[in-house]
N, C-alpha and C positions, 0 to 999 in steps of 0.2 A: 316388244317386251322390254322391261327395264334392264339396262346394262348393269344394274346394281344387284342383280339376283343371278347366281350361278352355282348350282349344286356341286359341280365338279371342283369349283374353287372354294367351296364352303362359305359362299358369300350371300348375305341376306340383307334386305332393307326393311324399313318400317312398314311399308305397305303390305308386303307378303306376311310379315308377322301379325299385323292387324287383321288381315284376311283369315289367317289360320286361327287366330284366337276367336274370331267371330264364327267361323264354320270351316272345319278341315276339308269338307267336300267342295266348298266354294274355292278354297285355296288350290285344291287339286285341279279343278276345271280351269282356273285362271292362270296358275303358275306352272303346273306340270303338263297339262294338256294344251295350255296356251290358247284357249278359245277366246276369241275377241268378237263381240257382237258386230255384225256388219252394219246395222243401222245405229249410227252414233246418236246418243241422247243429246239434244240441242243444248239443254241447260248445262251439261258437263262440258261441252265444247266451248260454250260462252265463258264459263268459268276458267277454262284453260287459257283462252285467249286473253281474258282480263288479267290473268296472272302474268302473262308475257308483257302486257302493257305496263303493269306496275314495275316489273323488273327493268324495263327500258327507261321508265320515268326516274327510278332511283339511280340508274346508271348515268343517264345523260342530262336529266333535268329539263329536257326538251319536250314540251307538251305535244307539239305537232308530230315529232318523231315517234313518241310513245303512242299517240292516237292512231298512227298509220298501221300499227299492229292489228287493229280491228279489221283490216282488209283480209285477214286470214279466215274470217267467218264466211261461210257459204253465202253467196249473193242471193240465193233463192229462198232464204229464210223468210217465212211469212208470220212468224210469231212476233208480235209487236215489241215485246220487252226482251227479245234476244237478238235484235238486229244490230248491225254495225253502227247505225245512227244512235240507237239507244245506248249502246256501250260508250260511245263518244260523249254523250250527254252526261251519263253518270260519272265518267272519268273526269270531266271538267268540273263537276260538282266536288269530286274528291280533291282535286288540285286546289280549289277555292277553300274547301273546309280545312285542309292541312297545309295552307300556304306558309304557315310557320310551324315547322316540324320540331318536336321536342328532341327527337333522336338524331344522332349523327351516324351516317353510314360508315362502318368500318370495313366490311367485306361484302361482296356480291357474288352469287353463284359459287359458293364454297363446296367443291366436290371433296368428299372424304371417304377413306377406306381405313378403318381402324380395327386392329386385331383385338378380339375378345377370346382368350384361350386359343383354340386351334381353328377358330372361325373368324370371318371378317364381317363387320357391320359397315354397310356402305350407303351412301345417299348424297343428296345435294341440298344445302341450306341456301335459300334464295338471298337472304340478307341477314347480316349480323350488325347490330347497332349499339352505340353507346347512348343509353337513355337515362339522363340525369346522373351520370357517373357510374351506372351499372350496365352490365353486358346482357343483351337479350337477343334471341333469335326471332325473326319475324314469321308469322303464320297468317297468310291471307285467306279469308273465308268469303266467298261470294254466294249469295242465296237470296231467293225471294223473301223468305222469312228468316230473320236473324234471331235465333234462340241461343244466345251465347251467355255464358256465365263462367265464373271461376271453376265451379264444380264440373261443368260440361267438358272441360279439357284437362282435368286433373283427377286421376292419372290418365295418360294418353300414350300409346305406344310411339306415335310419331313425335309428339312434343317432348316426352321424357327422353327419347333416344337422341333427338336433335340437341337438346340441352346438354346431355352427357357428351355428345360429340363436340359441341362448341367448347365445353370446358376442357376437353382433351386437346383441342387444337389451339384455342386462344389462351387457355390457362385459367379461365373463370367464366361462370355463367350464372345469371340470377333468375333465368326463366325465359318465357316467350312473350312477345307482344301479339295478342290476338287482334287482328285487323279485319273487322267485319264490314262487309259492303252489301247492302240490300239492293237487289235488282228490281224490286217491285215498283209499281207505278206511283203509289202514294203510301209509302211505309211510315210506320210510327217513328222509326229512326232510320235514316239513310245510312249512317255510319256509326259503328260502335267499336271503340278501341280501348283495350285495357291490358295491363301486364298480368300474366299468369305465372306467379312465382314458383320456383323450384328450390327446395332445400337440398343441401349437400347429400343428405341420406337418401333423398328421393332419386337423385342422379346416380348415386352409388347402387341403388336397387335396380337400375336399368340393366346392369350386367347380368344379374340373376334372372330377370325376366327374359332377356335375350337368350341366355344359355338354356333355360328351361324350355322355352318355346322352340328353339331350333333343335334341341334334343328330341322333342316330340315330332317335329317335322321329319327329321332323319329316320326316326323309328317307323313312321308311317310310309315313307318312301321305300324303306327296306322291305316292309311287309306288304306293300302295295295295297294298302287299305286306308281310306280317309272317311271317317265317320261323318254323319250329318248332325248339324245343330239346328233343330227346328225353329228356335227363337229368331233366327236370322231370315227365314223364308219370306216374311212380309214386313220386315222392320221398317224399311224405307221404300215401301211399295214392293211389288213382286220381284223377287231375285231374278237376275238375268239368266240364271241357270235352272229356274223353277221347273220347266218342262222335263229337263234331264233327270232331276231327282224324282219327279212324280211318275213319269212314263217310261223312264229308262233311257239309256244312251243310244238312241236311234241315229246311226251314222248319216242317214239321208237327211234327217232334221238338222243335224250338226252342219252338214255341208250347205244347206239352204240358209241357215241363220248365223253362222259363224265363219270367220276366217281361221284357217288352221295352218301352222307351219309344220308340216309332217316331219321334216328333218330334225327340228328342235324337239319335237315330241319323242322321236326315236332316241335322241341323245339323252333326254331327261329320264326316260324309263328303262 
């Protein structure tokens, strides 16, 4: 579980806020009960590793050192477009495509904990860059299908929050660079990159969103009730907690399909 979420410390991150806004019951299973699916979705693991590769690339500028991160992928993967070899091939295309970068790296792996009222907004920004004289936060997106646009990331709990945090730490922020990478075999576009601008009033508004959402979270924690939002059940395919909402919280099913840290659960509730 993320070190940037801790109810005892009144500390919250963008992911828990986004999950709660999508469905309070999903938030409950993921952040309060801390249920983690035993069978890792390969596409998510591939995206996580590619994220690590890009971080190393911007840190060292060493293609081989960055490519070596793909060794984290399970060696038994049989899905052609999620293998170590495919990741290396796409990454080499990325390096060639952006061999001349517009942006200059200012900071990497910026861990932050910023107070908003009596609570803490916490997280990690992978990269802050100077892009043509303006300050932007990077947001990497890996997917087979790139459906990216200005409106798809504005507003966004993650990006709005990171832009606000960047402004608090650096002194200014103009938005985020959306860095899309398609993992498909023959995509229409392999790479899509564009700035998603944020106005000062948008970043100012993040504090209200953070306060309102965390107020609701704390209310639900106190009353031990987290309502369902049906619009999220099949939005990106079947929700990983679908069976629990439909059939009930069968502890035997939970033990078979999820890992559970019982001590953390007891501490949380």
